[in-house]
C-alpha positions as CSV (number, residue, x, y, z in Angstrom):
1,M,0.0,0.0,0.0
2,A,1.4,3.4,-1.0
3,E,1.3,6.2,1.5
4,G,0.1,9.7,0.4
5,P,1.7,13.1,1.2
6,F,2.6,13.6,4.8
7,F,3.1,16.7,7.0
8,R,5.3,16.7,10.0
9,A,5.8,19.6,12.4
10,Q,8.3,19.7,15.2
11,T,9.1,22.4,17.8
12,P,12.8,23.0,17.7
13,L,14.7,24.8,20.4
14,H,14.8,28.6,20.0
15,P,18.0,29.6,18.3
16,D,20.3,31.9,20.3
17,H,21.2,34.0,17.2
18,L,19.8,34.3,13.7
19,W,21.9,36.0,11.0
20,I,20.7,36.9,7.5
21,W,22.5,34.8,4.9
22,E,20.7,35.9,1.9
23,K,17.3,37.6,1.3
24,A,14.6,35.5,2.9
25,V,17.1,33.0,4.5
26,Y,18.5,33.2,8.0
27,V,21.1,30.9,9.6
28,D,21.4,30.0,13.3
29,E,24.4,29.1,15.4
30,N,24.0,25.4,14.4
31,R,23.8,26.3,10.7
32,R,20.1,25.5,10.5
33,T,18.3,27.6,8.0
34,W,15.2,29.6,8.8
35,L,12.7,31.1,6.3
36,P,10.7,34.1,7.3
37,I,7.1,34.7,6.2
38,T,6.3,38.4,6.8
39,I,2.7,39.4,7.5
40,E,1.7,43.0,7.8
41,I,-0.9,43.7,10.5
42,E,-2.4,46.9,11.8
43,S,0.1,47.2,14.7
44,G,3.2,46.4,12.5
45,L,4.8,43.2,11.3
46,Q,4.4,39.7,12.3
47,V,7.1,37.2,11.2
48,L,6.7,33.5,11.1
49,L,10.1,31.7,11.1
50,R,10.0,28.2,9.7
51,Q,13.1,26.0,10.2
52,E,13.7,24.3,6.9
53,D,16.8,22.8,5.4
54,V,17.7,24.7,2.3
55,P,21.0,24.7,0.3
56,L,23.1,27.7,1.1
57,G,24.8,29.8,-1.5
58,D,27.3,32.5,-0.7
59,P,26.4,34.9,2.2
60,V,25.2,38.3,1.3
61,C,26.4,41.6,2.9
62,P,23.5,43.6,4.4
63,S,24.3,46.4,2.0
64,Q,23.6,44.1,-0.9
65,L,20.1,43.3,0.3
66,G,18.6,46.7,-0.7
67,P,15.5,47.8,1.2
68,Y,14.5,45.0,3.6
69,Q,11.8,45.0,6.3
70,L,13.5,42.6,8.6
71,P,16.6,43.0,10.8
72,V,19.9,41.4,9.7
73,M,20.3,39.7,13.1
74,W,18.3,38.5,16.0
75,Q,19.6,37.6,19.5
76,L,17.6,35.6,22.0
77,Y,16.8,37.5,25.2
78,P,15.1,36.3,28.4
79,G,11.3,36.4,28.4
80,R,10.7,34.6,25.1
81,R,11.8,37.5,22.9
82,Y,14.5,38.5,20.5
83,R,16.5,41.7,20.3
84,A,17.1,42.7,16.7
85,S,20.1,44.4,15.2
86,D,18.1,47.7,15.1
87,S,17.6,47.3,19.0
88,S,13.9,46.5,18.5
89,F,12.4,43.6,20.5
90,W,10.3,40.8,18.9
91,R,8.2,38.5,21.0
92,I,8.4,34.7,20.3
93,V,5.1,33.0,19.8
94,Y,6.5,29.7,18.6
95,H,9.0,28.2,16.2
96,I,8.3,25.2,14.0
97,K,10.2,22.8,11.8
98,A,8.0,21.7,9.0
99,S,8.8,18.9,6.5
100,V,6.5,18.2,3.6
101,G,7.2,15.3,1.4
102,F,6.2,12.0,0.0
103,S,6.9,8.6,1.2
104,G,6.5,5.6,-1.0
105,D,4.8,6.4,-4.3
106,P,5.3,10.1,-5.2
107,S,1.9,10.1,-6.9
108,G,0.3,9.3,-3.6
109,G,-1.1,6.1,-5.0
110,R,-3.2,7.9,-7.6
111,G,-1.9,6.3,-10.7
């Protein structure tokens, strides 16, 4: 019997630091990659950071990013929050590691 698509979410430990590697890719102290999803809300920005393994190219200097809404670095602070490179604080709601893929027959048994 073939298995269909699966979704698996885990809650990883909060990274101590996140540095921008290239636009829309951050790297933590363990070289895990994090992808931000930015949502504009009435009171400002909300960022969802998803830990996903992606191949890394060459790092980009912040000056090469051009206009960018997010800080180039976050550092974990007490009280479930991050301090950004611009000295702003961001509250942690949660982090997830998501893996989406197929096991067995990639058609999900539809074929």
